[in-house]
VOFIMAR-342056 format. One record per residue (C-alpha): residue in three letters; x, y, z. Coordinates in pm, 1 decimal. Last residue first. Example, Ala and Ser with C-alpha at 12.3 -4.5 7.8 and 13.67 -1.06 7.14 Angstrom:
! residues 2
<r kenu="Ser" u="1367.0" v="-106.0" w="714.0"/>
<r kenu="Ala" u="1230.0" v="-450.0" w="780.0"/>
This chain:
! residues 86
<r kenu="Glu" u="-1403.0" v="2431.7" w="-2342.4"/>
<r kenu="Glu" u="-1358.9" v="2354.6" w="-1975.9"/>
<r kenu="Ala" u="-1024.9" v="2475.3" w="-1846.3"/>
<r kenu="Gln" u="-810.3" v="2205.0" w="-1687.6"/>
<r kenu="Glu" u="-766.5" v="2233.2" w="-1314.3"/>
<r kenu="Val" u="-454.2" v="2263.0" w="-1097.5"/>
<r kenu="Glu" u="-439.8" v="2300.6" w="-720.2"/>
<r kenu="Val" u="-140.9" v="2466.6" w="-555.9"/>
<r kenu="Leu" u="97.2" v="2435.8" w="-259.8"/>
<r kenu="His" u="193.6" v="2065.0" w="-271.7"/>
<r kenu="Arg" u="236.6" v="2081.8" w="-650.7"/>
<r kenu="Val" u="499.9" v="2356.0" w="-611.5"/>
<r kenu="Lys" u="785.5" v="2213.2" w="-817.8"/>
<r kenu="Ala" u="551.6" v="2014.8" w="-1044.1"/>
<r kenu="Leu" u="359.6" v="2332.5" w="-1123.2"/>
<r kenu="Met" u="677.9" v="2501.3" w="-1244.2"/>
<r kenu="Gly" u="758.2" v="2204.9" w="-1467.0"/>
<r kenu="Arg" u="404.0" v="2202.7" w="-1606.9"/>
<r kenu="Ile" u="432.7" v="2574.6" w="-1682.6"/>
<r kenu="Ala" u="756.6" v="2521.9" w="-1874.8"/>
<r kenu="Pro" u="621.5" v="2215.7" w="-2059.0"/>
<r kenu="Ser" u="323.7" v="2419.1" w="-2179.8"/>
<r kenu="Asp" u="-48.5" v="2446.9" w="-2103.4"/>
<r kenu="Asp" u="-152.7" v="2807.7" w="-2147.6"/>
<r kenu="His" u="-197.3" v="2973.4" w="-1810.8"/>
<r kenu="Ser" u="-490.3" v="3075.2" w="-1591.2"/>
<r kenu="Val" u="-479.5" v="3240.2" w="-1250.5"/>
<r kenu="Arg" u="-666.1" v="3179.6" w="-924.3"/>
<r kenu="Gln" u="-590.7" v="3352.1" w="-592.9"/>
<r kenu="His" u="-663.6" v="3144.4" w="-283.0"/>
<r kenu="Leu" u="-353.7" v="3287.9" w="-108.2"/>
<r kenu="Arg" u="-238.0" v="3611.7" w="-263.8"/>
<r kenu="Arg" u="26.0" v="3702.7" w="-524.2"/>
<r kenu="Leu" u="10.3" v="3420.8" w="-778.0"/>
<r kenu="Gly" u="147.5" v="3510.6" w="-1120.4"/>
<r kenu="Leu" u="313.0" v="3173.4" w="-1185.0"/>
<r kenu="Ala" u="646.2" v="3348.8" w="-1132.5"/>
<r kenu="Arg" u="533.6" v="3445.2" w="-781.3"/>
<r kenu="Ile" u="462.5" v="3080.9" w="-688.9"/>
<r kenu="Thr" u="797.9" v="2984.8" w="-844.5"/>
<r kenu="Met" u="977.5" v="3247.5" w="-634.1"/>
<r kenu="Lys" u="823.2" v="3105.1" w="-318.2"/>
<r kenu="Gln" u="931.6" v="2756.7" w="-425.2"/>
<r kenu="Glu" u="1286.9" v="2878.7" w="-486.9"/>
<r kenu="Arg" u="1290.3" v="3041.7" w="-141.4"/>
<r kenu="Ala" u="1233.3" v="2702.8" w="21.2"/>
<r kenu="Tyr" u="921.8" v="2644.5" w="228.0"/>
<r kenu="Gly" u="845.0" v="2767.6" w="579.6"/>
<r kenu="Ile" u="577.9" v="3011.9" w="469.9"/>
<r kenu="Asp" u="454.8" v="2913.3" w="123.0"/>
<r kenu="Ser" u="90.8" v="2915.8" w="231.4"/>
<r kenu="Lys" u="-141.8" v="2651.2" w="89.8"/>
<r kenu="Val" u="-422.1" v="2683.6" w="-167.9"/>
<r kenu="Trp" u="-280.5" v="2884.5" w="-462.2"/>
<r kenu="Thr" u="-518.9" v="2811.6" w="-749.3"/>
<r kenu="Val" u="-394.1" v="2732.3" w="-1099.8"/>
<r kenu="Tyr" u="-634.8" v="2714.3" w="-1392.4"/>
<r kenu="Leu" u="-484.7" v="2545.2" w="-1696.4"/>
<r kenu="Arg" u="-571.0" v="2635.3" w="-2054.3"/>
<r kenu="Thr" u="-529.6" v="2388.8" w="-2339.6"/>
<r kenu="Val" u="-427.0" v="2535.1" w="-2672.4"/>
<r kenu="Ser" u="-594.7" v="2436.5" w="-2996.5"/>
<r kenu="Gly" u="-399.0" v="2437.7" w="-3320.7"/>
<r kenu="Lys" u="-318.9" v="2071.5" w="-3329.3"/>
<r kenu="Ala" u="-574.4" v="1854.6" w="-3149.6"/>
<r kenu="Lys" u="-557.1" v="1849.6" w="-2770.0"/>
<r kenu="Lys" u="-312.0" v="1665.1" w="-2550.7"/>
<r kenu="Ala" u="-455.0" v="1492.7" w="-2245.7"/>
<r kenu="Ile" u="-361.7" v="1663.3" w="-1920.7"/>
<r kenu="Asn" u="-91.4" v="1536.6" w="-1685.9"/>
<r kenu="Ile" u="-106.9" v="1812.1" w="-1424.8"/>
<r kenu="Asp" u="-410.5" v="1673.7" w="-1246.6"/>
<r kenu="Glu" u="-272.8" v="1320.8" w="-1281.0"/>
<r kenu="Ala" u="52.6" v="1435.3" w="-1119.7"/>
<r kenu="Gln" u="-155.3" v="1582.3" w="-837.7"/>
<r kenu="Arg" u="-318.5" v="1248.3" w="-769.6"/>
<r kenu="Asp" u="15.6" v="1066.7" w="-787.7"/>
<r kenu="Arg" u="173.4" v="1309.2" w="-539.5"/>
<r kenu="Glu" u="-120.7" v="1264.3" w="-302.4"/>
<r kenu="Arg" u="-89.8" v="886.2" w="-326.0"/>
<r kenu="Ala" u="284.8" v="905.9" w="-262.4"/>
<r kenu="Gly" u="234.7" v="1128.7" w="40.8"/>
<r kenu="Glu" u="-15.9" v="883.8" w="190.2"/>
<r kenu="Ala" u="229.0" v="595.2" w="153.8"/>
<r kenu="Pro" u="159.2" v="330.2" w="-104.5"/>
<r kenu="Met" u="0.0" v="0.0" w="0.0"/>
């Protein structure tokens, strides 16, 4: 039985791993900051800022790209990710 942290990590990886759309269409991701960055590494705080998040519970949208996915992977324990409904 996997550890609780591993299950949470897998769930968040599924949230980030979004099915690719047909050529020409861009998937949008909604990112919500849900947990404070106090007590976490400075790099994680900088990543939260780079995603455009300034306040807790703020929600921003981004085009789905490898760069954004990498940033989300670094702070997956601090944010929630949703795919935009089209």
